[in-house]
C-alpha atoms as a printed R data frame, in Angstrom:
    type eleno elety resid chain resno       x       y       z
1   ATOM     1    CA   MET     A     1   0.054   0.140  -0.051
2   ATOM     2    CA   VAL     A     2   1.117   3.301  -0.887
3   ATOM     3    CA   ALA     A     3   1.539   5.742   2.084
4   ATOM     4    CA   SER     A     4  -0.201   8.833   0.066
5   ATOM     5    CA   VAL     A     5  -1.496   9.321  -3.556
6   ATOM     6    CA   GLU     A     6   0.943  11.786  -4.365
7   ATOM     7    CA   ALA     A     7   3.777   9.429  -4.563
8   ATOM     8    CA   TRP     A     8   1.314   7.739  -7.030
9   ATOM     9    CA   LEU     A     9   2.775   7.476 -10.920
10  ATOM    10    CA   LEU     A    10   0.855   9.651 -13.163
11  ATOM    11    CA   VAL     A    11  -1.399   7.347 -15.405
12  ATOM    12    CA   PRO     A    12  -2.049   7.134 -19.485
13  ATOM    13    CA   PRO     A    13  -5.509   7.529 -20.620
14  ATOM    14    CA   PHE     A    14  -7.807   4.739 -21.132
15  ATOM    15    CA   ALA     A    15  -9.266   4.379 -24.402
16  ATOM    16    CA   CYS     A    16 -12.966   3.684 -24.470
17  ATOM    17    CA   GLY     A    17 -13.946   2.632 -27.766
18  ATOM    18    CA   MET     A    18 -12.850   5.814 -29.888
19  ATOM    19    CA   ILE     A    19 -12.421   7.899 -26.646
20  ATOM    20    CA   ALA     A    20  -9.514   8.406 -25.052
21  ATOM    21    CA   VAL     A    21 -10.590   9.450 -21.196
22  ATOM    22    CA   VAL     A    22  -7.423  11.298 -20.040
23  ATOM    23    CA   PHE     A    23  -6.385  11.527 -16.079
24  ATOM    24    CA   SER     A    24  -4.328  14.457 -14.989
25  ATOM    25    CA   SER     A    25  -2.793  12.142 -12.487
26  ATOM    26    CA   ALA     A    26  -3.944   9.128  -9.923
27  ATOM    27    CA   ARG     A    27  -5.586  11.365  -7.527
28  ATOM    28    CA   ASP     A    28  -8.084  12.435 -10.552
29  ATOM    29    CA   LEU     A    29  -8.348   8.747 -12.071
30  ATOM    30    CA   ALA     A    30  -9.523   7.569  -7.751
31  ATOM    31    CA   SER     A    31 -11.708  10.586  -7.488
32  ATOM    32    CA   ARG     A    32 -13.801   9.583 -10.786
33  ATOM    33    CA   LEU     A    33 -13.814   6.247  -9.844
34  ATOM    34    CA   CYS     A    34 -15.241   6.670  -6.229
35  ATOM    35    CA   ALA     A    35 -17.478   9.308  -7.660
36  ATOM    36    CA   THR     A    36 -19.097   6.609 -10.400
37  ATOM    37    CA   ILE     A    37 -19.145   3.940  -7.512
38  ATOM    38    CA   ALA     A    38 -21.152   6.544  -6.106
39  ATOM    39    CA   SER     A    39 -23.896   6.935  -8.811
40  ATOM    40    CA   VAL     A    40 -23.841   3.427  -9.045
41  ATOM    41    CA   ASP     A    41 -24.929   3.293  -5.524
42  ATOM    42    CA   ASP     A    42 -27.368   5.882  -6.035
43  ATOM    43    CA   ASN     A    43 -29.341   4.347  -8.736
44  ATOM    44    CA   VAL     A    44 -29.301   0.796  -7.557
45  ATOM    45    CA   GLY     A    45 -31.220   2.177  -4.390
46  ATOM    46    CA   ARG     A    46 -33.583   3.742  -6.912
47  ATOM    47    CA   LEU     A    47 -34.410   0.144  -8.642
48  ATOM    48    CA   LEU     A    48 -34.625  -1.345  -5.368
49  ATOM    49    CA   ASP     A    49 -36.986   1.545  -4.599
50  ATOM    50    CA   TYR     A    50 -38.801   0.872  -7.475
51  ATOM    51    CA   LEU     A    51 -39.144  -2.834  -7.011
52  ATOM    52    CA   ASP     A    52 -40.945  -2.388  -3.632
53  ATOM    53    CA   GLU     A    53 -43.073   0.513  -5.070
54  ATOM    54    CA   SER     A    54 -44.418  -1.459  -7.647
55  ATOM    55    CA   GLY     A    55 -44.710  -4.607  -5.473
56  ATOM    56    CA   LEU     A    56 -42.444  -6.706  -7.159
57  ATOM    57    CA   SER     A    57 -39.695  -7.324  -5.035
58  ATOM    58    CA   GLU     A    58 -40.788 -10.446  -3.404
59  ATOM    59    CA   ASN     A    59 -40.636 -12.296  -7.234
60  ATOM    60    CA   THR     A    60 -37.576 -10.281  -8.524
61  ATOM    61    CA   ILE     A    61 -34.074 -11.964  -7.505
62  ATOM    62    CA   VAL     A    62 -31.313  -8.739  -7.942
63  ATOM    63    CA   ILE     A    63 -27.737  -9.393  -8.115
64  ATOM    64    CA   TYR     A    64 -24.894  -6.961  -8.231
65  ATOM    65    CA   SER     A    65 -21.342  -7.831  -9.216
66  ATOM    66    CA   SER     A    66 -18.665  -6.686 -11.628
67  ATOM    67    CA   ASP     A    67 -15.617  -8.460 -13.813
68  ATOM    68    CA   GLN     A    68 -13.190  -7.675 -11.461
69  ATOM    69    CA   GLY     A    69 -11.933  -5.227  -8.700
70  ATOM    70    CA   PHE     A    70  -9.876  -2.630  -9.246
71  ATOM    71    CA   PHE     A    71  -6.594  -1.145  -7.911
72  ATOM    72    CA   LEU     A    72  -6.428   2.648  -6.285
73  ATOM    73    CA   GLY     A    73  -2.074   2.458  -5.962
74  ATOM    74    CA   GLU     A    74  -2.024  -1.012  -3.634
75  ATOM    75    CA   HIS     A    75   1.291  -2.021  -5.321
76  ATOM    76    CA   GLY     A    76   1.949   1.009  -7.208
77  ATOM    77    CA   TRP     A    77  -0.847  -0.112  -9.927
78  ATOM    78    CA   TYR     A    78  -4.119   1.215 -11.350
79  ATOM    79    CA   ASP     A    79  -6.375  -0.818 -13.407
80  ATOM    80    CA   LYS     A    80  -6.795  -4.730 -12.694
81  ATOM    81    CA   ARG     A    81  -5.114  -8.125 -14.396
82  ATOM    82    CA   PHE     A    82  -2.613  -9.324 -11.443
83  ATOM    83    CA   MET     A    83  -3.647 -11.680  -9.163
84  ATOM    84    CA   TYR     A    84  -3.517  -9.619  -5.949
85  ATOM    85    CA   GLU     A    85  -6.422  -9.263  -3.466
86  ATOM    86    CA   PRO     A    86  -7.428  -5.654  -4.880
87  ATOM    87    CA   ALA     A    87  -8.029  -6.531  -8.470
88  ATOM    88    CA   LEU     A    88  -9.026 -10.389  -7.588
89  ATOM    89    CA   ARG     A    89 -11.639 -10.218  -5.376
90  ATOM    90    CA   MET     A    90 -14.883  -8.857  -6.677
91  ATOM    91    CA   PRO     A    91 -18.573  -7.576  -5.396
92  ATOM    92    CA   PHE     A    92 -21.157 -10.046  -5.479
93  ATOM    93    CA   ILE     A    93 -24.494  -8.887  -3.579
94  ATOM    94    CA   VAL     A    94 -28.252 -10.909  -3.662
95  ATOM    95    CA   ARG     A    95 -31.237  -9.688  -2.807
96  ATOM    96    CA   TRP     A    96 -33.400 -12.646  -2.919
97  ATOM    97    CA   PRO     A    97 -36.641 -12.434  -0.801
98  ATOM    98    CA   GLY     A    98 -37.983 -15.439   0.870
99  ATOM    99    CA   GLN     A    99 -34.459 -17.585  -0.261
100 ATOM   100    CA   ALA     A   100 -31.421 -15.448   0.951
101 ATOM   101    CA   THR     A   101 -31.002 -14.148   4.190
102 ATOM   102    CA   ALA     A   102 -30.876 -10.412   4.576
103 ATOM   103    CA   GLY     A   103 -27.113  -9.230   5.767
104 ATOM   104    CA   THR     A   104 -25.486 -12.206   5.785
105 ATOM   105    CA   ARG     A   105 -22.453 -12.560   4.840
106 ATOM   106    CA   ASP     A   106 -20.828 -15.965   3.239
107 ATOM   107    CA   GLN     A   107 -17.548 -17.209   3.069
108 ATOM   108    CA   HIS     A   108 -17.346 -19.925   0.659
109 ATOM   109    CA   LEU     A   109 -14.840 -19.465  -2.050
110 ATOM   110    CA   VAL     A   110 -16.892 -18.315  -5.170
111 ATOM   111    CA   GLN     A   111 -15.569 -17.724  -8.736
112 ATOM   112    CA   ASN     A   112 -17.421 -15.597 -11.907
113 ATOM   113    CA   ILE     A   113 -17.596 -19.313 -13.590
114 ATOM   114    CA   ASP     A   114 -20.504 -19.849 -10.986
115 ATOM   115    CA   PHE     A   115 -22.961 -16.816 -12.574
116 ATOM   116    CA   GLY     A   116 -23.823 -18.850 -15.374
117 ATOM   117    CA   PRO     A   117 -24.623 -22.001 -13.738
118 ATOM   118    CA   THR     A   118 -25.921 -20.335 -10.831
119 ATOM   119    CA   PHE     A   119 -28.568 -18.153 -13.629
120 ATOM   120    CA   LEU     A   120 -29.855 -21.785 -14.616
121 ATOM   121    CA   ASP     A   121 -30.527 -22.900 -11.406
122 ATOM   122    CA   ILE     A   122 -32.531 -20.218 -10.249
123 ATOM   123    CA   ALA     A   123 -34.509 -20.676 -13.870
124 ATOM   124    CA   GLY     A   124 -35.252 -24.215 -13.360
125 ATOM   125    CA   VAL     A   125 -32.671 -25.200 -16.244
126 ATOM   126    CA   GLU     A   126 -30.560 -27.847 -16.388
127 ATOM   127    CA   ILE     A   127 -27.450 -26.851 -16.099
128 ATOM   128    CA   PRO     A   128 -25.007 -28.449 -19.075
129 ATOM   129    CA   GLU     A   129 -21.818 -31.006 -17.785
130 ATOM   130    CA   ALA     A   130 -19.235 -28.930 -19.690
131 ATOM   131    CA   MET     A   131 -20.080 -25.237 -17.639
132 ATOM   132    CA   GLN     A   132 -17.147 -25.494 -15.044
133 ATOM   133    CA   GLY     A   133 -18.734 -23.559 -12.554
134 ATOM   134    CA   GLU     A   134 -21.151 -24.705 -10.050
135 ATOM   135    CA   SER     A   135 -24.879 -23.057  -8.498
136 ATOM   136    CA   LEU     A   136 -24.389 -21.284  -6.138
137 ATOM   137    CA   VAL     A   137 -27.658 -21.853  -4.810
138 ATOM   138    CA   PRO     A   138 -27.182 -23.729  -1.936
139 ATOM   139    CA   ILE     A   139 -24.684 -21.242  -0.390
140 ATOM   140    CA   LEU     A   140 -27.551 -18.111  -1.034
141 ATOM   141    CA   LYS     A   141 -29.989 -20.375   0.901
142 ATOM   142    CA   GLY     A   142 -27.205 -20.549   3.592
143 ATOM   143    CA   GLU     A   143 -26.350 -24.149   3.528
144 ATOM   144    CA   SER     A   144 -22.976 -25.322   3.383
145 ATOM   145    CA   PRO     A   145 -22.284 -28.143   0.587
146 ATOM   146    CA   ILE     A   146 -19.659 -30.111   2.190
147 ATOM   147    CA   ASP     A   147 -17.785 -30.753  -1.419
148 ATOM   148    CA   TRP     A   148 -17.533 -26.979  -2.234
149 ATOM   149    CA   ARG     A   149 -14.407 -26.036  -3.327
150 ATOM   150    CA   ASP     A   150 -11.131 -25.190  -1.183
151 ATOM   151    CA   SER     A   151  -8.777 -23.202  -3.367
152 ATOM   152    CA   ILE     A   152  -9.788 -20.537  -6.640
153 ATOM   153    CA   TYR     A   153  -7.634 -20.693 -10.042
154 ATOM   154    CA   TYR     A   154  -6.236 -17.740 -11.897
155 ATOM   155    CA   GLU     A   155  -4.811 -16.805 -15.408
156 ATOM   156    CA   TYR     A   156  -3.854 -13.965 -17.017
157 ATOM   157    CA   PHE     A   157  -2.546 -14.253 -20.555
158 ATOM   158    CA   GLU     A   158  -2.197 -11.286 -22.276
159 ATOM   159    CA   LEU     A   159   0.900  -9.185 -22.469
160 ATOM   160    CA   THR     A   160   0.656  -6.643 -25.285
161 ATOM   161    CA   THR     A   161  -1.473  -3.506 -24.325
162 ATOM   162    CA   HIS     A   162  -1.160  -3.647 -20.472
163 ATOM   163    CA   HIS     A   163   2.234  -5.368 -20.412
164 ATOM   164    CA   VAL     A   164   0.883  -7.192 -17.904
165 ATOM   165    CA   ALA     A   165   3.188 -10.693 -17.613
166 ATOM   166    CA   HIS     A   166   1.268 -14.068 -17.813
167 ATOM   167    CA   HIS     A   167   0.747 -15.527 -14.860
168 ATOM   168    CA   TYR     A   168  -1.287 -18.297 -12.888
169 ATOM   169    CA   GLY     A   169  -2.161 -18.885  -9.360
170 ATOM   170    CA   VAL     A   170  -3.912 -20.550  -6.332
171 ATOM   171    CA   ARG     A   171  -5.571 -19.436  -3.650
172 ATOM   172    CA   THR     A   172  -7.216 -20.391  -0.934
173 ATOM   173    CA   ASP     A   173  -8.935 -19.003   2.390
174 ATOM   174    CA   ARG     A   174  -5.451 -18.429   3.613
175 ATOM   175    CA   TYR     A   175  -2.361 -18.668   1.198
176 ATOM   176    CA   LYS     A   176  -1.825 -17.330  -2.235
177 ATOM   177    CA   LEU     A   177   1.055 -18.532  -4.832
178 ATOM   178    CA   ILE     A   178   1.280 -17.165  -8.183
179 ATOM   179    CA   HIS     A   179   3.960 -17.853 -10.895
180 ATOM   180    CA   PHE     A   180   5.184 -15.932 -13.582
181 ATOM   181    CA   PRO     A   181   5.884 -18.825 -16.368
182 ATOM   182    CA   ALA     A   182   8.125 -16.685 -18.357
183 ATOM   183    CA   THR     A   183  10.759 -15.991 -15.493
184 ATOM   184    CA   ASP     A   184   9.723 -18.730 -13.740
185 ATOM   185    CA   GLU     A   185   9.059 -16.500 -10.929
186 ATOM   186    CA   TRP     A   186   6.830 -17.467  -7.947
187 ATOM   187    CA   GLU     A   187   5.552 -15.262  -5.139
188 ATOM   188    CA   PHE     A   188   3.786 -17.223  -1.656
189 ATOM   189    CA   TYR     A   189   1.488 -15.321   0.489
190 ATOM   190    CA   ASP     A   190   0.115 -15.832   3.794
191 ATOM   191    CA   LEU     A   191  -3.330 -13.695   3.819
192 ATOM   192    CA   VAL     A   192  -4.092 -14.138   6.970
193 ATOM   193    CA   MET     A   193  -0.792 -12.357   8.318
194 ATOM   194    CA   ASP     A   194  -0.112 -10.627   5.602
195 ATOM   195    CA   GLY     A   195  -3.262  -9.418   4.071
196 ATOM   196    CA   ASP     A   196  -2.022  -6.655   1.490
197 ATOM   197    CA   GLU     A   197   0.335  -8.724   0.026
198 ATOM   198    CA   LEU     A   198   3.902  -6.956   0.912
199 ATOM   199    CA   ASN     A   199   5.914  -9.948   1.666
200 ATOM   200    CA   ASN     A   200   6.547 -12.009  -0.686
201 ATOM   201    CA   ILE     A   201   7.552 -15.685   1.613
202 ATOM   202    CA   TYR     A   202   8.110 -17.711  -1.124
203 ATOM   203    CA   GLU     A   203  11.886 -18.444   0.186
204 ATOM   204    CA   ASP     A   204  11.317 -19.160   3.619
205 ATOM   205    CA   ALA     A   205  11.899 -22.119   5.299
206 ATOM   206    CA   ALA     A   206   9.088 -21.983   6.996
207 ATOM   207    CA   SER     A   207   6.401 -21.659   4.076
208 ATOM   208    CA   ALA     A   208   7.741 -24.833   2.134
209 ATOM   209    CA   ASP     A   209   5.030 -27.896   3.293
210 ATOM   210    CA   SER     A   210   2.489 -25.121   2.309
211 ATOM   211    CA   ILE     A   211   3.911 -24.283  -1.004
212 ATOM   212    CA   ALA     A   212   4.502 -27.730  -1.929
213 ATOM   213    CA   GLU     A   213   0.993 -28.062  -1.170
214 ATOM   214    CA   LEU     A   214  -0.483 -25.236  -3.022
215 ATOM   215    CA   LYS     A   215   1.834 -26.242  -5.698
216 ATOM   216    CA   SER     A   216   0.173 -30.060  -5.809
217 ATOM   217    CA   GLU     A   217  -3.510 -28.045  -5.832
218 ATOM   218    CA   LEU     A   218  -2.252 -25.995  -8.933
219 ATOM   219    CA   VAL     A   219  -1.467 -28.868 -11.024
220 ATOM   220    CA   ARG     A   220  -4.538 -30.845  -9.859
221 ATOM   221    CA   LEU     A   221  -6.570 -27.191 -10.914
222 ATOM   222    CA   ARG     A   222  -4.911 -26.607 -13.794
223 ATOM   223    CA   THR     A   223  -5.630 -30.208 -15.062
224 ATOM   224    CA   TYR     A   224  -9.420 -29.892 -14.264
225 ATOM   225    CA   TYR     A   225  -9.884 -26.558 -15.532
226 ATOM   226    CA   ASP     A   226  -7.808 -28.371 -18.828
227 ATOM   227    CA   VAL     A   227  -5.735 -25.420 -18.956
228 ATOM   228    CA   PRO     A   228  -3.502 -24.982 -21.803
229 ATOM   229    CA   GLY     A   229   0.057 -26.084 -20.881
230 ATOM   230    CA   SER     A   230  -1.202 -28.041 -17.784
231 ATOM   231    CA   ASP     A   231   1.376 -30.822 -18.144
232 ATOM   232    CA   HIS     A   232   3.571 -28.307 -16.257
């Protein structure tokens, strides 16, 4: 985490379709993003109010999410793509009257590949076997499936416009292991002791057993998801 916003590097313009949006500084970028979030929050509230006032709320499921999180200076970055927590984590907020208990927060590891199976399950449609995710319906109803995943897999492939190196990794409820194959570099973080991921403890002897377990899990996940190059 950087100490102050003034320490951030100036950011280049974003290309939005055919329009280049130029930010004068990282502070400008952060303030505009926060303003956008506030506007979204206001208008989600307007939508929920309309459903309540129209008598539709009891028969409507509302789900709010996004594609990824976003760096606002953490690790000296803006944008997303890297597997660090500010970009990896994403919102998933559900209002499902009569099924999901309001005000609860679940700790199961879920991914955006679960969205499709969840929507199909809610609609009573059979989930194709080819879909890799799992339905979140049991979790939304407050259940705790005994066979739920203990880890998630992430991979970023592109090394062009955004200049983010190809990397992949595995995250559990406590640990994260990241591999950069082009340079064969590894990063390992204890998310309980180091939630901001500032101390790479891959070389620490005390972490050897946990790293070995996550490397085995990484191989299993790459095979399970049939990832290209999953033989290494």
